[in-house]
N, CA and C atoms as a LAMMPS dump frame, in Angstrom:
ITEM: TIMESTEP
0
ITEM: NUMBER OF ATOMS
297
ITEM: BOX BOUNDS ff ff ff
-5.0000000000000000e+02 5.0000000000000000e+02
-5.0000000000000000e+02 5.0000000000000000e+02
-5.0000000000000000e+02 5.0000000000000000e+02
ITEM: ATOMS id mol type element x y z
1 1 1 N 409.414 472.671 171.053
2 1 2 C 410.832 472.928 171.122
3 1 3 C 411.591 472.188 170.02
4 2 1 N 411.196 470.961 169.744
5 2 2 C 411.878 470.194 168.705
6 2 3 C 411.434 470.595 167.307
7 3 1 N 410.237 471.075 167.171
8 3 2 C 409.703 471.408 165.845
9 3 3 C 410.57 472.449 165.123
10 4 1 N 410.999 473.541 165.78
11 4 2 C 411.869 474.494 165.073
12 4 3 C 413.223 473.884 164.664
13 5 1 N 413.748 473.011 165.495
14 5 2 C 415.033 472.382 165.167
15 5 3 C 414.876 471.473 163.956
16 6 1 N 413.781 470.711 163.926
17 6 2 C 413.531 469.826 162.787
18 6 3 C 413.308 470.64 161.517
19 7 1 N 412.521 471.72 161.601
20 7 2 C 412.294 472.576 160.44
21 7 3 C 413.611 473.17 159.925
22 8 1 N 414.454 473.653 160.842
23 8 2 C 415.749 474.211 160.453
24 8 3 C 416.607 473.148 159.766
25 9 1 N 416.612 471.932 160.318
26 9 2 C 417.424 470.844 159.763
27 9 3 C 416.964 470.457 158.368
28 10 1 N 415.637 470.447 158.156
29 10 2 C 415.114 470.096 156.836
30 10 3 C 415.399 471.217 155.838
31 11 1 N 415.242 472.438 156.252
32 11 2 C 415.419 473.584 155.361
33 11 3 C 416.893 473.764 154.985
34 12 1 N 417.799 473.606 155.957
35 12 2 C 419.232 473.855 155.726
36 12 3 C 420.034 472.557 155.883
37 13 1 N 419.786 471.622 154.962
38 13 2 C 420.467 470.318 155.03
39 13 3 C 421.986 470.468 154.906
40 14 1 N 422.411 471.33 154.032
41 14 2 C 423.848 471.509 153.815
42 14 3 C 424.57 472.009 155.054
43 15 1 N 423.938 472.95 155.759
44 15 2 C 424.548 473.479 156.987
45 15 3 C 424.655 472.379 158.037
46 16 1 N 423.598 471.584 158.189
47 16 2 C 423.589 470.507 159.192
48 16 3 C 424.644 469.448 158.849
49 17 1 N 424.738 469.081 157.578
50 17 2 C 425.723 468.068 157.178
51 17 3 C 427.142 468.603 157.352
52 18 1 N 427.376 469.865 156.978
53 18 2 C 428.72 470.419 157.152
54 18 3 C 429.091 470.55 158.625
55 19 1 N 428.14 470.923 159.474
56 19 2 C 428.418 470.992 160.925
57 19 3 C 428.726 469.604 161.484
58 20 1 N 427.987 468.591 161.024
59 20 2 C 428.24 467.219 161.474
60 20 3 C 429.622 466.758 161.023
61 21 1 N 430.007 467.114 159.798
62 21 2 C 431.339 466.746 159.308
63 21 3 C 432.439 467.45 160.112
64 22 1 N 432.213 468.725 160.443
65 22 2 C 433.189 469.45 161.259
66 22 3 C 433.349 468.823 162.639
67 23 1 N 432.233 468.457 163.243
68 23 2 C 432.296 467.82 164.566
69 23 3 C 433.003 466.47 164.464
70 24 1 N 432.722 465.723 163.399
71 24 2 C 433.379 464.437 163.197
72 24 3 C 434.883 464.605 162.997
73 25 1 N 435.281 465.565 162.166
74 25 2 C 436.707 465.815 161.946
75 25 3 C 437.407 466.264 163.226
76 26 1 N 436.745 467.106 164.009
77 26 2 C 437.33 467.539 165.28
78 26 3 C 437.49 466.355 166.233
79 27 1 N 436.516 465.461 166.259
80 27 2 C 436.611 464.267 167.104
81 27 3 C 437.752 463.359 166.691
82 28 1 N 437.94 463.187 165.374
83 28 2 C 439.054 462.365 164.872
84 28 3 C 440.389 463.024 165.233
85 29 1 N 440.453 464.342 165.08
86 29 2 C 441.679 465.066 165.436
87 29 3 C 442.005 464.894 166.914
88 30 1 N 441.019 465.087 167.788
89 30 2 C 441.257 464.964 169.228
90 30 3 C 441.614 463.525 169.618
91 31 1 N 441.007 462.556 168.947
92 31 2 C 441.317 461.16 169.228
93 31 3 C 442.753 460.827 168.839
94 32 1 N 443.212 461.396 167.726
95 32 2 C 444.592 461.115 167.302
96 32 3 C 445.612 461.777 168.223
97 33 1 N 445.257 462.857 168.883
98 33 2 C 446.16 463.56 169.797
99 33 3 C 446.025 463.111 171.254
100 34 1 N 445.056 462.267 171.548
101 34 2 C 444.804 461.844 172.932
102 34 3 C 445.922 460.927 173.41
103 35 1 N 446.35 461.135 174.63
104 35 2 C 447.376 460.29 175.224
105 35 3 C 446.747 459.096 175.919
106 36 1 N 446.337 458.129 175.142
107 36 2 C 445.685 456.956 175.699
108 36 3 C 446.711 455.885 176.012
109 37 1 N 446.532 455.238 177.132
110 37 2 C 447.403 454.149 177.525
111 37 3 C 446.608 452.855 177.412
112 38 1 N 447.056 451.972 176.556
113 38 2 C 446.315 450.732 176.338
114 38 3 C 446.408 449.834 177.565
115 39 1 N 447.565 449.792 178.192
116 39 2 C 447.765 448.968 179.375
117 39 3 C 448.052 449.875 180.569
118 40 1 N 447.031 450.367 181.255
119 40 2 C 447.275 451.265 182.391
120 40 3 C 447.884 450.517 183.571
121 41 1 N 448.61 451.247 184.386
122 41 2 C 449.209 450.647 185.577
123 41 3 C 448.178 450.617 186.691
124 42 1 N 447.997 449.452 187.28
125 42 2 C 447.034 449.322 188.355
126 42 3 C 447.685 449.456 189.726
127 43 1 N 448.991 449.3 189.776
128 43 2 C 449.683 449.452 191.048
129 43 3 C 450.424 450.783 191.053
130 44 1 N 450.487 451.428 192.2
131 44 2 C 451.199 452.714 192.25
132 44 3 C 452.696 452.515 192.074
133 45 1 N 453.352 453.565 191.608
134 45 2 C 454.803 453.51 191.468
135 45 3 C 455.433 453.458 192.858
136 46 1 N 456.483 452.698 192.985
137 46 2 C 457.115 452.493 194.276
138 46 3 C 458.609 452.713 194.125
139 47 1 N 459.146 453.579 194.976
140 47 2 C 460.581 453.842 194.991
141 47 3 C 461.115 453.356 196.325
142 48 1 N 462.111 452.493 196.281
143 48 2 C 462.696 451.964 197.512
144 48 3 C 464.182 452.276 197.519
145 49 1 N 464.633 452.899 198.592
146 49 2 C 466.056 453.193 198.784
147 49 3 C 466.508 452.383 199.985
148 50 1 N 467.476 451.505 199.781
149 50 2 C 468 450.716 200.893
150 50 3 C 469.485 451.008 201.032
151 51 1 N 469.87 451.297 202.257
152 51 2 C 471.285 451.502 202.545
153 51 3 C 471.689 450.537 203.645
154 52 1 N 472.929 450.15 203.632
155 52 2 C 473.44 449.238 204.651
156 52 3 C 474.623 449.906 205.325
157 53 1 N 474.66 449.813 206.63
158 53 2 C 475.747 450.427 207.389
159 53 3 C 476.316 449.399 208.359
160 54 1 N 477.197 448.544 207.864
161 54 2 C 477.77 447.535 208.757
162 54 3 C 478.689 448.184 209.791
163 55 1 N 478.605 447.691 210.997
164 55 2 C 479.457 448.206 212.064
165 55 3 C 478.822 449.346 212.854
166 56 1 N 477.697 449.844 212.422
167 56 2 C 477.014 450.919 213.146
168 56 3 C 475.889 450.339 213.996
169 57 1 N 475.638 450.977 215.096
170 57 2 C 474.5 450.578 215.925
171 57 3 C 473.233 451.119 215.274
172 58 1 N 472.049 450.586 215.636
173 58 2 C 470.801 451.093 215.061
174 58 3 C 470.609 452.593 215.293
175 59 1 N 471.045 453.08 216.432
176 59 2 C 470.9 454.513 216.709
177 59 3 C 471.808 455.332 215.788
178 60 1 N 473.026 454.838 215.536
179 60 2 C 473.931 455.532 214.626
180 60 3 C 473.401 455.517 213.187
181 61 1 N 472.798 454.398 212.783
182 61 2 C 472.203 454.318 211.446
183 61 3 C 471.091 455.349 211.325
184 62 1 N 470.286 455.46 212.371
185 62 2 C 469.19 456.441 212.364
186 62 3 C 469.737 457.861 212.256
187 63 1 N 470.761 458.169 213.037
188 63 2 C 471.308 459.527 213.053
189 63 3 C 472.16 459.856 211.832
190 64 1 N 472.991 458.903 211.386
191 64 2 C 473.966 459.195 210.339
192 64 3 C 473.493 458.859 208.913
193 65 1 N 472.482 457.993 208.797
194 65 2 C 472.058 457.569 207.463
195 65 3 C 470.596 457.937 207.187
196 66 1 N 469.704 457.468 208.041
197 66 2 C 468.273 457.603 207.753
198 66 3 C 467.816 459.06 207.755
199 67 1 N 468.13 459.798 208.79
200 67 2 C 467.675 461.199 208.855
201 67 3 C 468.283 462.068 207.757
202 68 1 N 469.602 461.992 207.486
203 68 2 C 470.126 462.793 206.361
204 68 3 C 469.501 462.417 205.012
205 69 1 N 469.256 461.13 204.792
206 69 2 C 468.604 460.725 203.54
207 69 3 C 467.185 461.268 203.464
208 70 1 N 466.48 461.235 204.57
209 70 2 C 465.097 461.705 204.592
210 70 3 C 465.015 463.196 204.278
211 71 1 N 466.009 463.956 204.696
212 71 2 C 465.982 465.399 204.427
213 71 3 C 466.56 465.751 203.056
214 72 1 N 467.476 464.924 202.535
215 72 2 C 468.134 465.285 201.27
216 72 3 C 467.42 464.742 200.038
217 73 1 N 466.718 463.638 200.149
218 73 2 C 466.022 463.066 198.993
219 73 3 C 464.663 463.74 198.873
220 74 1 N 464.413 464.416 197.744
221 74 2 C 463.123 465.09 197.597
222 74 3 C 462 464.089 197.358
223 75 1 N 460.835 464.433 197.831
224 75 2 C 459.652 463.624 197.613
225 75 3 C 459.199 463.81 196.17
226 76 1 N 458.737 462.753 195.495
227 76 2 C 458.3 462.895 194.107
228 76 3 C 457.186 463.923 193.919
229 77 1 N 456.305 464.056 194.881
230 77 2 C 455.252 465.071 194.819
231 77 3 C 454.697 465.286 196.206
232 78 1 N 453.833 466.291 196.33
233 78 2 C 453.223 466.556 197.64
234 78 3 C 452.312 465.422 198.076
235 79 1 N 451.687 464.771 197.101
236 79 2 C 450.763 463.68 197.417
237 79 3 C 451.494 462.371 197.664
238 80 1 N 452.791 462.38 197.505
239 80 2 C 453.583 461.159 197.574
240 80 3 C 454.724 461.343 198.585
241 81 1 N 454.436 461.253 199.868
242 81 2 C 455.506 461.487 200.85
243 81 3 C 456.507 460.34 200.889
244 82 1 N 457.72 460.666 201.281
245 82 2 C 458.791 459.681 201.42
246 82 3 C 458.868 459.29 202.884
247 83 1 N 458.725 458.017 203.168
248 83 2 C 458.825 457.564 204.551
249 83 3 C 460.086 456.717 204.697
250 84 1 N 460.893 457.071 205.682
251 84 2 C 462.157 456.378 205.923
252 84 3 C 462.071 455.664 207.27
253 85 1 N 462.654 454.499 207.337
254 85 2 C 462.722 453.803 208.615
255 85 3 C 463.964 452.929 208.648
256 86 1 N 464.419 452.648 209.85
257 86 2 C 465.601 451.811 210.047
258 86 3 C 465.178 450.507 210.687
259 87 1 N 465.796 449.434 210.252
260 87 2 C 465.555 448.136 210.844
261 87 3 C 466.527 447.955 212.002
262 88 1 N 466.041 447.588 213.131
263 88 2 C 466.902 447.452 214.312
264 88 3 C 467.802 446.222 214.22
265 89 1 N 467.326 445.166 213.585
266 89 2 C 468.101 443.932 213.538
267 89 3 C 469.189 443.971 212.465
268 90 1 N 468.868 444.45 211.271
269 90 2 C 469.795 444.344 210.154
270 90 3 C 470.63 445.596 209.942
271 91 1 N 470.353 446.656 210.676
272 91 2 C 471.06 447.929 210.509
273 91 3 C 470.944 448.416 209.06
274 92 1 N 469.728 448.348 208.535
275 92 2 C 469.45 448.791 207.171
276 92 3 C 468.43 449.914 207.234
277 93 1 N 468.678 450.941 206.453
278 93 2 C 467.76 452.057 206.357
279 93 3 C 466.986 451.93 205.045
280 94 1 N 465.672 452.024 205.119
281 94 2 C 464.836 451.849 203.935
282 94 3 C 463.928 453.05 203.779
283 95 1 N 463.843 453.582 202.561
284 95 2 C 462.921 454.673 202.264
285 95 3 C 461.948 454.237 201.194
286 96 1 N 460.669 454.516 201.414
287 96 2 C 459.637 454.099 200.464
288 96 3 C 458.805 455.315 200.092
289 97 1 N 458.628 455.533 198.797
290 97 2 C 457.735 456.576 198.282
291 97 3 C 456.775 455.894 197.327
292 98 1 N 455.516 455.821 197.702
293 98 2 C 454.53 455.218 196.815
294 98 3 C 453.545 456.285 196.382
295 99 1 N 453.317 456.383 195.078
296 99 2 C 452.42 457.389 194.515
297 99 3 C 451.219 456.737 193.885
């Protein structure tokens, strides 16, 4: 199997060298166009939305702030759901989307 390839390579040196140069040039071209990140992010992106509703009870914060925000703020992607929750003590609504 290798003998015909070696014979072809010896007989047609110019074709083999030109093909190698073409492959090398294509590799350099693709490398220059590659979107490489030297410092990749190891932690996922995190979006935090905090709202404060002084004077409202926790149930009112849930009904008037958290649920409308959860329905109106779009999720960054299907794989990245937005989770909203209200703190009972501080009357703060927090939404977190981690991708």
